N, C-alpha and C positions, 0 to 999 in steps of 0.2 A: 504493500500500500504506500503510495506517495504521500509526501507531506501535504500537498494540495488537497488530495482526497480526504486525508484525516481531518484537516481543517474544515472541509465541507461537511463531513459527518458530525464534527463537533458542533457546528452551527445548527444542524438538523436536530441533534439531541437537545441542545440548549433551547431551541425554539419550542420543542415539545414540552420541556420542563417549565418554561415560562408560561405556556398555555395552561398546563395543569395547575401551576401556581395561581394563575388568574381565576380559574374555576374555584380553587380552594378559597381564594379571597371572597368570591361571591357566596360560597358556602358559609363562611364565617359570618358575613353580613346577614344572610338569610337566617342563620341560627340566632342572631341577635333579634331579628324581627319575630321569630318564633317565640322567643322568650318574652319580648315586650308585649305580644298579643296574647300571652298566656295560652299558647297553643301546644306546648310541648308534651302535655299529658293526654292529648286527645286520642292518640293511638296507644291502646293498652296492651298490645301484643307486639312481640318482636318476631317477624317472619322474614328472615334474610332473603329468601328466594321468592316465595309467593307474595310477599308484602309489596312487591313492585306493582301489583295490579290493584287499583283502587276500587271501591264499590261502584258497580256499573249499572245498577238498577235501584229503583226506589226501595225494594225489599232488602237489597244488600245494604243500602244506607241505613235503613231502620235497624237491621241486625247489628251493624257496627255501633250505632248510637245506643242500642240496648246494652251492649257490652260496656260502653263508657259509663252508662248510668249506674252500673254496679260498683263503681269505684268512688272513693271519697271526694275527688274534685267536683264531681257532679252533685253529690249528696250534700256537700258542705259549702261549695262556692257557686256552682252554676245550676242549682236546683231550679227547675222550670224552664231551662233553656230549650228553645225550639230546635227542630231538626235542621232548619235552614241555618241557624246560628252555629250549630255544631259543624255543619259542612264547612263553614268559613274557617274555623280554627283547625279542623282536621286537615284541610288542604295545605296550610302552612307547614305542619309537621310532616305531612306526606311528601311534599316537595323537598323538604330538607333531607328526608331519608333517601328519596330517589336520587337526589343529586349526589349524595354520598356514594351510592352504588355506581352512578355514572362516572364519578371520579375514579373509582376502582378500575372500571373498564378502560377509561381514557389513559390510565397509567399502565395497566397490565398489558394490553394488546400491543401498543407501540414498543413497550419494553421487550416483549418476546420478539417482535419483528427486528428491532435494532440488534438484539443479541444474536439472533439466528444469522443475520446478514453481516455480522462482524463489524458493526459500525460504532460500537461503544468502546471508547478509549480504555486501554489497559488500566486496571485498578478501579475503574468507575462502577463496574457491574455490581460488586458487593454492596456499594453504597446505595445503588438504586433498589436492589433487593431489600435492603434494610428499610428504605423509605416505604416500599410496598407493605412490609411487615408492620411498620408503624401505622399505616393506613388501616390495616385490619384491626389493630389494637384500638384505634380511634372509634371504629364501629362498635366494638364490644363495650368500650368505655361510655359511648353514648347511651346504650341500652342500660348499663349499670347506673347511669345518672337518672334516666327516666324511672327506673324501678324505685329509686329513693322517694319519688312523689306518688307512687301508687300504693300508699299506705295510709294510715289514719290521718297523718298530717299531709295534705295534698300540696306540698311544696318540695321541689327537688332540692337536694342538699347543695348548699353553696360550695362545699368542698369538691363535690363531684362535678358540678358545673364548671368550676374554675379549672379543674384538672382536664376536663373535656375541651375547654377553650384553649388551655395552655398547650395541649398536645397538638391541636389543629394548627396553632400559630407556630409551634416548633417545626412541624412538618413543612409548612409554608416557607419558613425561614431557611431551613436546610436545603429545600428544593431550589430556592432562589440562589443560595450560595454556590451550589453545584453548577447552576446555569451560568453564573458569573465566572466561575472558574474556567468553563469551556469558552466563553466569549472573550475573556481577557487574558488568555494564557500568555500571550506575547509580552505582557506588561509587567511580568514578575520581577521583583527587585528585593533587596534586603535592607534598604534604608528606612529612616523615619520610624524607628522602633518605638520611641515614646508615644508618638501620635497614633501609631498602629495599635498599640496596647490600649490607649485611651479610647480609640474608636470601638474596639471590641467590648470594653466595659460599658460604653454608651449603649450598644446594642442590648447588652444584658439588662441595663436599667430600663430601657423602653419595654423590654419583654416583661419585667417585673411590674411595670406600670399597667400593662395590659392585664396581667393577673389580678392586680388590684381592682381594675375595672370589673373583672369577673366576679369578685366578691361583692362589689357594689350592686351588680345586677342580681346576684344570687339572693341577697336579702332585701332587694328593692330599696337600697339606701339612698338612691338618687331622688326619691320622692320626699325625703324627710325635710330638706332645707332648700327652698327655692329662692335663695338669696345669695348675692355675691357682691363684694368679697367677704362679707360677714356670714356666719352661720347663725341665722336668727338675729339676735341683737348683739352678738359679739364675735370676734375673730376666732377665739378659742371657746367653743361651746361648753356649757355646763354638762356634767355627767360623763366627761371624757375619761375613759379607762377607770370607770367607777365600779365595774363588776368584780366578782370574785371567782377565779383569779383574774387579775387585771389584764394579763397578757392575752387572755382568750377574747377580750373585747375587740382586738384588731381583726378578728375573723367573724365575730357574731353580733357585735353591737352596732346598730345602725348609725348612731352618731359618730362613733370612733372610726368605722369603716369609711364613711364619707369624708371625715376630716383627714384621714391618712391618704385617701386618694387625692384630695386637694393639695396636701403638702408634697406628695410625690410629684404632682404636676408643677408646682413652684420650683422644686428641686431640679426637675428636668429643664425648665426654662433657663435657670441659671447655668447649669452644667453645659447645655448645648450652646448657650451664648458664649461661654468661656472657650469651649472647644472650637467653635467657629472662628473666634478671634485669634486663637493660636495658629489655626491653619492659614488664615488670611495673612497673618504677620510673617509667615514663612515665605510669602511671595510666590506661592505655587499657582499654577494655572491649569488649563486643560480640564480633565475629568475631575481632579481633586477639588478645584474651585467650584465647578458645576455641582458636584455631589453635595458639598457643604451648603451651597446656596439653596439647593432643593430641600435639604434637611431643615434649614431655617424657614423656608416657605411652608413645609409640611407642619412644622411646629406651630407656626402662627395660625394656620387654618384650624389645627386641632384645638388650640386654646380657645379660639372663637366658638367653635362647635361645642366644646365642653361647657363654657359659660352660658351659651344660649340654651343648651339642653337643660341646665339647672333652672335658669330664670323662667323658662316656658313650661316647667314642670314635666319634663321628659316626654314630649310628643314622640310618637313612634318613628316618624320619618327622620326627625332631627337626631334622635338617639341612635338610630341605625347609621346615620351619616357620621356620628361621633365614633362609633365602633369602626366603621370603615376608615375614618381619619386616623385612628390608632394604627391600623394596618399600613396605611400610606406612610406614616411616620416611621414605623419599623422598617419598611422597604427602603426609605431614604437613608436610614441609619445603616442598614446592611450594605447599601451601595457605597456610601461614604467609607465604611470600614473596609470593604473589599478594595476600593481604589487606593486607600492609604496603606494597606498591607502590601499591595502589589506594585506600588510606584515608589521610585526614589525621590525624596523631597530634599530640597536644598536646606542646609543648616541655617538657622536664623543669624 
């Protein structure tokens, strides 16, 4: 195989990975909408194969609705819901699950094709197989999350929801990184280690911020304080870490969880601002300057979306955009990190 052919194959594999990542992006946003519309517990069975076929007749819809009415969410939250209302929430969860299966096919079939045709660069195939394994784990974790709400308390566990979100985001990020490796192989260098390390840490902080948002969604903490920059009538609200044990409040107390999410956002604004300043002061150009500029733009948009979501009391469309904005910010941070790791930067 010639170098030109290998580069062409690398671009094909990278394009496929970027397409799959884009679909996963949509899957994550759809998952947020499913959560925001309280649709996640509408499908009370996990049928990995037959579950791809929705109810096709009025009788089938009624049977599906009757199953739902046996569970606590209907009995304690949605008692009296009509069949038409049930269809609405059912379709969000159904589309979420079907898209998950579609992602599996979109990844597996091209993977087999590229592997059989020998188009996957040496050393990459085990990483791609690992990604497919993670995708299977994600499906299992999704059902494990749903099961936590099919009990006496019809609310999914915020821990399982955050784990489900976190694994989806990790798959997305790893997939993007592999695609960047293929697209920018010629730019590898060994310089700028301090900035490269800082960029990796920044990616980790954005990831933790997304997990923090998962906890906010899991206990609906975003509805508690529709004010900014104050939480109610003060910057530091009363009752913060007032539980026993206090550390558990960072996962289960509505006030503490929202406060921590806000503080995490402020921290990221400061750190990304300092990081961008350091990069600009090194006088770099090209992809590095573009990457950091995109990072600042993504951060600005995400801050605006976050504040607007709070002030308008978490409307579905805006909250979904905020979740999508978090993924855009992560994407920008990943791109900036990859560029800084791969490019030689001049010393200040």
